[in-house]
C-alpha positions as CSV (number, residue, x, y, z in Angstrom):
1,M,203.6,162.7,71.9
2,D,202.2,166.2,71.8
3,P,205.0,168.8,72.3
4,K,202.5,171.4,73.7
5,N,201.8,169.3,76.8
6,K,205.3,168.2,77.6
7,F,208.1,170.1,79.3
8,A,211.7,169.4,79.8
9,A,212.5,168.5,83.5
10,E,215.3,171.0,83.5
11,T,212.9,173.8,82.5
12,V,210.5,172.9,85.3
13,R,213.4,172.9,87.9
14,K,214.6,176.3,86.7
15,L,211.0,177.6,86.9
16,Q,210.7,176.2,90.5
17,Q,213.9,177.9,91.5
18,S,212.9,181.3,90.0
19,L,209.4,181.1,91.6
20,D,211.0,180.3,95.0
21,E,213.0,183.5,94.7
22,V,210.0,185.8,94.1
23,A,209.4,188.3,97.0
24,P,206.3,187.8,99.1
25,Y,203.2,189.5,97.7
26,Q,202.3,192.8,99.3
27,A,198.9,194.3,98.5
28,T,199.0,197.9,97.4
29,E,195.4,198.6,98.6
30,L,193.4,197.2,101.5
31,S,189.7,197.1,102.1
32,K,188.4,198.8,105.2
33,Q,188.0,195.4,106.9
34,Q,191.6,194.5,106.0
35,A,192.8,197.9,107.3
36,V,191.0,197.4,110.6
37,R,192.4,193.9,110.9
38,A,195.9,195.2,110.3
39,L,195.4,198.0,112.8
40,S,193.6,195.9,115.4
41,P,196.5,195.6,117.9
42,Q,196.9,199.4,117.9
43,I,193.1,199.9,118.1
44,L,192.8,197.5,121.1
45,A,195.7,199.2,122.7
46,L,193.9,202.6,122.5
47,R,190.8,201.0,124.0
48,A,192.9,199.6,126.8
49,K,194.2,203.1,127.4
50,G,190.6,204.3,128.0
51,Y,189.7,205.7,124.6
52,G,186.0,205.2,123.7
53,W,184.8,203.7,120.4
54,T,183.8,207.2,119.1
55,A,187.3,208.6,119.8
56,V,189.0,205.6,118.1
57,A,186.8,205.8,115.1
58,A,187.5,209.6,114.9
59,M,191.2,209.0,115.0
60,L,191.1,206.5,112.2
61,S,188.9,208.7,110.1
62,E,191.2,211.7,110.7
63,R,194.2,209.6,109.6
64,G,192.8,208.3,106.4
65,V,190.5,205.3,107.2
66,P,187.0,206.8,107.5
67,V,185.0,204.3,109.6
68,S,181.9,204.6,111.7
69,V,181.7,203.4,115.3
70,A,179.3,200.6,114.3
71,A,181.5,199.4,111.4
72,L,184.6,199.6,113.6
73,R,183.0,197.4,116.3
74,T,181.7,194.9,113.7
75,Y,185.2,194.6,112.0
76,L,186.9,194.1,115.3
77,R,184.3,191.5,116.3
78,R,185.1,189.6,113.1
79,V,188.8,189.8,113.9
80,R,188.3,188.3,117.3
81,E,186.0,185.6,115.8
82,E,188.7,184.7,113.2
83,A,191.4,184.6,115.9
84,A,189.2,182.4,118.1
85,N,188.5,180.0,115.2
86,E,192.2,179.7,114.4
87,A,193.5,179.3,118.0
88,P,193.6,175.8,119.5
89,R,190.7,175.4,121.9
90,T,191.3,174.6,125.5
91,G,189.2,172.4,127.7
92,A,187.8,175.3,129.6
93,K,186.5,177.0,126.5
94,R,185.0,173.8,125.2
95,L,183.2,173.3,128.5
96,R,182.0,176.9,128.6
97,D,180.4,176.8,125.2
98,G,179.0,173.3,125.7
99,R,180.6,171.7,122.6
100,A,182.5,168.9,124.3
101,D,181.8,168.2,127.9
102,T,184.1,165.3,128.6
103,R,183.5,165.1,132.3
104,Q,181.9,162.0,133.7
105,P,178.4,162.5,135.0
106,E,178.3,162.6,138.8
107,R,177.1,159.3,140.3
108,P,174.9,159.3,143.3
109,P,176.5,157.8,146.4
110,P,176.0,154.0,146.8
111,I,172.9,152.9,148.7
112,E,173.9,151.3,152.0
113,P,171.9,148.3,153.2
114,S,169.5,149.2,156.0
115,P,170.9,148.4,159.5
116,S,169.7,145.3,161.3
117,P,167.7,145.8,164.5
118,S,170.6,144.9,166.7
119,S,173.0,147.5,165.1
120,E,173.3,151.1,166.0
121,T,171.1,153.7,164.4
122,P,172.6,155.9,161.7
123,L,172.3,159.0,163.9
124,A,174.3,157.3,166.7
125,R,177.1,156.4,164.3
126,K,177.4,159.8,162.7
127,P,176.5,163.0,164.5
128,P,174.2,165.3,162.6
129,Q,175.8,168.2,160.8
130,P,174.7,171.7,161.9
131,G,171.9,172.9,159.6
132,G,171.7,169.4,158.0
133,A,168.6,167.4,157.2
134,A,168.2,166.0,160.7
135,A,168.2,169.5,162.2
136,S,165.7,170.7,159.7
137,A,163.4,167.8,160.4
138,V,163.6,168.4,164.2
139,A,162.9,172.1,163.6
140,A,159.9,171.3,161.4
141,Q,158.4,169.0,164.0
142,H,158.7,171.7,166.7
143,R,156.9,174.2,164.5
144,T,154.1,171.9,163.5
145,V,153.2,170.4,166.9
146,P,150.0,172.1,168.1
147,G,149.9,173.7,171.5
148,T,153.6,174.2,171.9
149,R,155.5,177.4,172.1
150,A,158.4,178.2,169.9
């Protein structure tokens, strides 16, 4: 056995324990994108208070994060896209973006057999709805009959 590739189990357990106790990593520097991501709740709160993009970009620039309006808007769009990709999707969102329409297609009403000559006419059984197809057909006949007044 090669002693270079083997480790005592106790050594590994001690290493595991000491690594578990290490404090979480905190970056000492952030990129502009990372800074805007970290500040996004405050930036969006300023926008909700009525501040325009130019004013928000100026505030950030004055306070140590020089950023243009275009860059600020781009960075925030990326933050929103990342949040949307991480959040569980709801049915309404899926339907809106067309990815998964799980609704059943609407079926046309069943075709009824034509009535026998001895039965009532469909108009006698069901009164026509105002503005319905029957009313439109009657109005069209009155308009097209020559020699009649409207």
